[in-house]
C-alpha positions as CSV (number, residue, x, y, z in Angstrom):
1,X,1.6,19.3,22.2
2,X,5.1,20.0,23.6
3,X,7.5,17.2,23.1
4,X,10.2,16.5,25.9
5,X,13.7,15.7,25.3
6,X,12.7,12.2,26.7
7,X,10.0,11.6,24.1
8,X,12.2,13.0,21.3
9,X,14.8,10.5,22.0
10,X,12.3,7.7,21.9
11,X,11.1,8.8,18.7
12,X,14.5,8.8,17.4
13,X,15.3,5.5,18.6
14,X,12.1,4.2,17.0
15,X,13.3,5.8,13.6
16,X,16.6,4.0,13.8
17,X,14.6,0.6,14.3
18,X,12.4,1.3,11.3
19,X,15.2,2.0,9.1
20,X,17.0,-1.2,10.1
21,X,13.9,-3.2,9.5
22,X,13.4,-1.6,6.0
23,X,17.0,-2.2,5.0
24,X,16.2,-5.4,3.5
25,X,13.2,-4.3,1.1
26,X,13.2,-1.7,-1.5
27,X,11.0,1.4,-0.2
28,X,8.7,3.2,-2.6
29,X,9.4,6.6,-4.3
30,X,7.0,7.9,-1.9
31,X,8.5,6.5,1.2
32,X,11.9,7.8,0.0
33,X,10.9,11.3,-0.4
34,X,8.9,11.2,3.0
35,X,12.3,10.4,4.6
36,X,14.0,12.9,2.8
37,X,11.5,15.8,3.6
38,X,11.4,14.5,7.3
39,X,15.1,14.6,7.8
40,X,14.9,18.3,6.3
41,X,12.4,18.9,8.7
42,X,14.4,17.7,11.5
43,X,17.1,20.1,10.7
44,X,15.0,23.1,10.6
45,X,13.3,25.4,13.1
46,X,10.0,23.3,13.2
47,X,11.1,20.7,16.2
48,X,11.6,23.7,18.4
49,X,8.8,26.1,17.5
50,X,6.1,23.6,16.1
51,X,6.8,20.2,18.1
52,X,3.1,19.4,17.7
53,X,3.2,19.5,13.9
54,X,6.4,17.5,13.8
55,X,4.8,14.8,16.2
56,X,2.1,14.5,13.5
57,X,4.6,14.0,10.9
58,X,6.5,11.4,13.0
59,X,3.4,9.8,13.7
60,X,2.6,9.2,9.9
61,X,6.2,8.2,9.3
62,X,5.9,5.4,11.7
63,X,3.1,4.3,10.1
64,X,4.6,4.5,6.9
65,X,7.7,2.4,7.9
66,X,5.2,-0.2,9.4
67,X,3.0,-0.4,6.3
68,X,6.7,-0.9,4.4
69,X,7.4,-3.8,6.8
70,X,4.2,-5.4,6.2
71,X,4.0,-4.9,2.3
72,X,7.0,-3.2,0.8
73,X,6.0,-0.9,-1.7
74,X,2.2,-1.3,-1.1
75,X,-0.7,1.2,-1.2
76,X,-0.6,1.7,2.5
77,X,3.1,2.4,2.5
78,X,2.7,5.0,-0.3
79,X,-0.6,6.6,1.2
80,X,1.1,7.1,4.9
81,X,4.3,8.2,3.1
82,X,2.5,11.0,1.2
83,X,0.7,12.0,4.5
84,X,4.2,12.0,6.3
85,X,5.7,14.1,3.6
86,X,2.7,16.5,3.6
87,X,2.8,16.8,7.6
88,X,6.7,17.4,7.8
89,X,6.3,20.4,5.1
90,X,3.5,21.8,7.1
91,X,5.5,21.6,10.5
92,X,8.4,23.5,8.4
93,X,5.9,26.2,7.0
94,X,4.6,26.6,10.6
95,X,8.0,26.9,12.1
96,X,8.9,29.8,9.6
97,X,5.8,31.5,10.2
98,X,6.5,31.6,14.2
99,X,10.0,32.3,13.5
100,X,8.8,35.4,11.3
101,X,6.5,36.5,13.8
102,X,9.0,36.3,16.6
103,X,11.5,38.6,14.2
104,X,8.5,40.9,13.5
105,X,8.2,41.2,17.5
106,X,11.7,41.9,18.0
107,X,11.8,44.5,15.1
108,X,8.7,46.4,16.7
109,X,10.5,46.3,20.0
110,X,13.7,48.1,18.4
111,X,11.5,50.6,16.8
112,X,10.0,51.6,20.0
113,X,13.5,51.7,21.7
114,X,14.9,53.8,18.9
115,X,11.9,56.1,19.1
116,X,12.4,56.5,22.8
117,X,16.2,57.2,22.3
118,X,15.3,59.8,19.7
119,X,12.9,61.6,21.9
120,X,15.4,61.7,24.8
121,X,18.1,62.7,22.3
122,X,15.9,65.5,21.2
123,X,15.2,66.6,24.9
124,X,18.8,66.8,25.7
125,X,19.4,68.7,22.5
126,X,16.5,71.2,23.3
127,X,18.0,71.9,26.7
128,X,21.4,72.5,25.0
129,X,19.7,75.0,22.9
130,X,18.7,77.1,26.0
131,X,22.2,77.0,27.2
132,X,24.0,77.8,23.6
133,X,21.7,78.9,21.1
134,X,24.1,79.5,18.1
135,X,25.8,75.9,18.9
136,X,22.3,74.3,19.6
137,X,21.0,75.5,16.1
138,X,23.6,73.7,14.5
139,X,23.2,70.6,16.5
140,X,19.5,70.8,16.0
141,X,20.0,70.5,12.2
142,X,22.4,67.7,12.5
143,X,19.7,65.9,14.5
144,X,17.0,66.7,12.4
145,X,19.0,65.3,9.4
146,X,19.5,62.1,11.5
147,X,16.0,61.8,12.5
148,X,14.8,61.9,8.9
149,X,17.3,59.1,7.9
150,X,16.3,57.1,10.8
151,X,12.6,57.7,9.9
152,X,13.3,56.7,6.4
153,X,15.1,53.5,7.4
154,X,12.2,52.7,9.9
155,X,9.8,53.4,7.0
156,X,11.8,50.9,4.8
157,X,11.9,48.4,7.5
158,X,8.2,48.6,8.2
159,X,7.3,48.2,4.4
160,X,9.4,45.5,4.4
161,X,7.7,43.7,7.2
162,X,4.4,44.2,5.9
163,X,5.6,42.8,2.6
164,X,6.9,39.6,4.4
165,X,3.8,39.4,6.6
166,X,1.6,39.5,3.4
167,X,3.7,36.5,2.0
168,X,3.3,34.6,5.2
169,X,-0.4,35.1,5.2
170,X,-0.7,34.0,1.5
171,X,1.6,31.1,2.6
172,X,-0.8,30.5,5.6
173,X,-4.0,30.5,3.0
174,X,-2.2,27.9,0.8
175,X,-1.6,25.9,3.8
176,X,-5.2,26.0,4.7
177,X,-6.2,25.0,1.2
178,X,-4.0,22.2,1.2
179,X,-5.2,21.0,4.6
180,X,-8.7,21.1,3.4
181,X,-7.6,19.0,0.1
182,X,-5.9,16.4,2.4
183,X,-8.8,16.1,4.5
184,X,-10.9,15.7,1.5
185,X,-8.5,13.0,0.1
186,X,-8.3,11.3,3.4
187,X,-12.0,11.1,3.5
188,X,-12.0,9.6,-0.3
189,X,-9.3,7.2,0.8
190,X,-10.9,6.0,3.9
191,X,-14.4,5.5,1.6
192,X,-12.1,3.6,-1.0
193,X,-10.7,1.4,1.7
194,X,-14.1,0.8,3.2
195,X,-15.1,-0.5,-0.2
196,X,-12.2,-2.5,-0.9
197,X,-12.5,-4.3,2.5
198,X,-16.1,-5.0,1.7
199,X,-15.2,-6.4,-1.7
200,X,-12.5,-8.5,-0.2
201,X,-14.9,-9.8,2.3
202,X,-17.5,-10.7,-0.3
203,X,-14.6,-12.5,-2.3
204,X,-13.4,-14.3,0.6
205,X,-17.0,-15.4,1.5
206,X,-17.5,-16.4,-2.1
207,X,-14.2,-18.5,-2.1
208,X,-15.0,-20.3,1.0
209,X,-18.5,-20.9,-0.4
210,X,-16.8,-22.2,-3.8
211,X,-14.4,-24.4,-1.7
212,X,-17.4,-25.9,0.2
213,X,-19.1,-26.6,-2.9
214,X,-15.9,-28.4,-4.1
215,X,-15.4,-30.4,-1.1
216,X,-19.1,-31.4,-1.3
217,X,-18.6,-32.4,-5.0
218,X,-15.5,-34.3,-4.4
219,X,-16.9,-36.3,-1.4
220,X,-20.1,-37.1,-3.9
221,X,-17.7,-38.2,-6.3
222,X,-16.2,-41.1,-3.9
223,X,-19.2,-43.1,-4.7
224,X,-17.4,-43.6,-8.5
225,X,-13.9,-42.7,-7.8
226,X,-11.1,-42.4,-5.1
227,X,-10.3,-38.9,-4.0
228,X,-6.7,-38.2,-2.6
229,X,-6.0,-34.8,-1.3
230,X,-2.4,-33.7,-0.7
231,X,-0.5,-30.5,0.3
232,X,-0.1,-29.2,-3.3
233,X,-2.6,-31.1,-5.1
234,X,-5.8,-33.2,-5.3
235,X,-6.1,-36.5,-7.3
236,X,-9.3,-37.8,-8.4
237,X,-9.1,-41.4,-10.0
238,X,-12.0,-42.9,-11.9
239,X,-12.2,-46.3,-12.8
240,X,-12.4,-47.0,-16.7
241,X,-15.0,-49.7,-16.2
242,X,-17.3,-47.3,-14.4
243,X,-16.6,-44.0,-16.7
244,X,-16.4,-45.6,-20.1
245,X,-18.0,-48.3,-22.2
246,X,-15.7,-51.2,-22.6
247,X,-12.8,-50.4,-25.1
248,X,-14.1,-47.1,-25.9
249,X,-13.7,-43.4,-24.9
250,X,-17.4,-42.9,-24.6
251,X,-18.5,-41.6,-21.1
252,X,-21.4,-43.4,-19.3
253,X,-24.5,-41.7,-18.0
254,X,-23.4,-42.0,-14.5
255,X,-20.0,-40.6,-15.2
256,X,-21.4,-37.4,-16.7
257,X,-23.8,-37.1,-13.7
258,X,-20.7,-36.7,-11.4
259,X,-18.5,-34.9,-13.8
260,X,-21.0,-32.4,-14.0
261,X,-21.1,-31.9,-10.2
262,X,-17.3,-31.5,-9.9
263,X,-17.3,-29.0,-13.1
264,X,-19.8,-26.8,-11.4
265,X,-17.6,-26.6,-8.4
266,X,-14.3,-25.9,-10.3
267,X,-16.2,-23.1,-12.0
268,X,-17.5,-21.6,-8.8
269,X,-14.2,-21.8,-7.3
270,X,-12.7,-19.7,-9.9
271,X,-9.2,-20.0,-11.6
272,X,-7.2,-20.9,-8.7
273,X,-6.3,-24.4,-9.9
274,X,-4.7,-25.8,-12.7
275,X,-6.4,-29.4,-14.1
276,X,-4.5,-32.2,-15.5
277,X,-6.8,-35.0,-17.0
278,X,-4.4,-38.1,-17.3
279,X,-5.6,-41.3,-19.3
280,X,-4.3,-44.8,-18.2
281,X,-4.8,-48.3,-19.6
282,X,-3.7,-51.9,-18.7
283,X,-1.0,-53.8,-20.6
284,X,-3.7,-55.7,-22.8
285,X,-3.4,-54.6,-26.4
286,X,-0.6,-53.1,-28.6
287,X,1.1,-50.0,-26.9
288,X,0.1,-47.7,-29.7
289,X,-3.6,-48.7,-29.4
290,X,-3.2,-48.3,-25.6
291,X,-1.6,-44.8,-26.2
292,X,-4.6,-43.7,-28.3
293,X,-7.3,-45.2,-26.1
294,X,-5.8,-43.3,-23.0
295,X,-5.5,-40.1,-24.9
296,X,-9.1,-40.3,-26.4
297,X,-10.4,-41.2,-22.9
298,X,-8.5,-38.2,-21.4
299,X,-9.8,-35.8,-24.1
300,X,-13.3,-37.2,-23.6
301,X,-13.3,-36.2,-19.9
302,X,-11.4,-32.7,-20.8
303,X,-14.2,-31.9,-23.5
304,X,-17.0,-32.8,-21.2
305,X,-15.8,-30.6,-18.2
306,X,-15.0,-27.6,-20.8
307,X,-18.8,-28.3,-22.1
308,X,-19.9,-27.7,-18.4
309,X,-18.1,-24.4,-18.0
310,X,-14.7,-25.1,-16.9
311,X,-12.1,-22.8,-18.8
312,X,-10.5,-24.5,-21.5
313,X,-7.3,-22.6,-20.9
314,X,-6.8,-24.0,-17.4
315,X,-7.5,-27.8,-18.2
316,X,-5.3,-30.3,-20.4
317,X,-5.4,-33.9,-21.5
318,X,-2.7,-36.4,-21.5
319,X,-2.5,-39.8,-22.3
320,X,-0.2,-41.8,-20.6
321,X,-1.2,-45.5,-22.0
322,X,0.0,-48.4,-20.2
323,X,3.4,-46.6,-19.0
324,X,2.3,-45.7,-15.4
325,X,0.4,-49.0,-13.7
326,X,-0.5,-48.7,-10.1
327,X,-1.0,-52.8,-9.8
328,X,0.4,-55.7,-11.6
329,X,-1.3,-56.5,-15.0
330,X,-1.1,-60.0,-14.2
331,X,-4.3,-60.4,-12.4
332,X,-7.8,-59.0,-13.5
333,X,-7.9,-56.9,-10.3
334,X,-4.7,-55.4,-11.1
335,X,-5.6,-54.5,-14.7
336,X,-8.8,-53.1,-13.3
337,X,-6.9,-50.7,-11.3
338,X,-4.8,-49.8,-14.1
339,X,-7.5,-48.8,-16.5
340,X,-8.2,-45.4,-15.0
341,X,-8.7,-41.7,-15.6
342,X,-7.0,-39.3,-13.2
343,X,-8.1,-35.7,-12.6
344,X,-5.3,-33.9,-11.0
345,X,-5.9,-30.3,-9.4
346,X,-3.0,-28.3,-8.7
347,X,-2.5,-24.8,-7.2
348,X,-1.7,-22.3,-10.3
């Protein structure tokens, strides 16, 4: 594929835009090296002699810069940067091979031209021999000596060119091997990406199912509790009279049933939320007694959730005592509202 000047200008403008967009994020080592190699390739003979190879390198470079914009330093940025690096090196090598072949052709033309001149000169010398034998004999000796020197020079040049051609052929073989390796790596990478995509989709489905189970569990909990969902947290308020025996931290059977459903949903949801169990009392009794009772009730709820499989490292229990009432303690209804346990779910 031949790049026109208009196409090259378009690619260069795109490169400027990419560089500007990436100015705010630190590129990976692979992207930095790919930029350096690509710039070197642009200054070489590759754009003129191997424009199709340079286009391949440019396309991968654009993908690497795009991946950098989407996820600076991510795997896709590194992978595309690596491919752009290799394509730029291939373009430079291809340009060198074509340039060497061009030099070889020029040397061959010079060789043929020199031979032609030598033959013409020899004919002229022979003609001079017929005209003046003595003078021609000396001239012929000089010519033969010159011809021998020319032959030696041509032989040296031919040997040099053969050596250069052998080196280029060896390099071409190395490039073919590298290309095969890259093709194999690309296939492995595509397979790996496909596996990762499948794993991510499976994880997403599992997470959605867990969230649905959590939602259903929270809805069922509304029979004995108030559930308040906000942007960053969900608060489940359990009435103390429904959850515990009067004046104790002993869980009632219905509370265990519903807390088991909540625990199952939290386990299925994974370690995505941090859990705080807060115990609260009304103002009846001494402050020290209320502090102990609220802490014991919070510990009881926490212990039960842990017994049902919730990770103990993500759940803590806190006794608030009578310090945070939600209603007046002067009425029975207010005191009943203040005797509560709150399960707070926050994003980690």
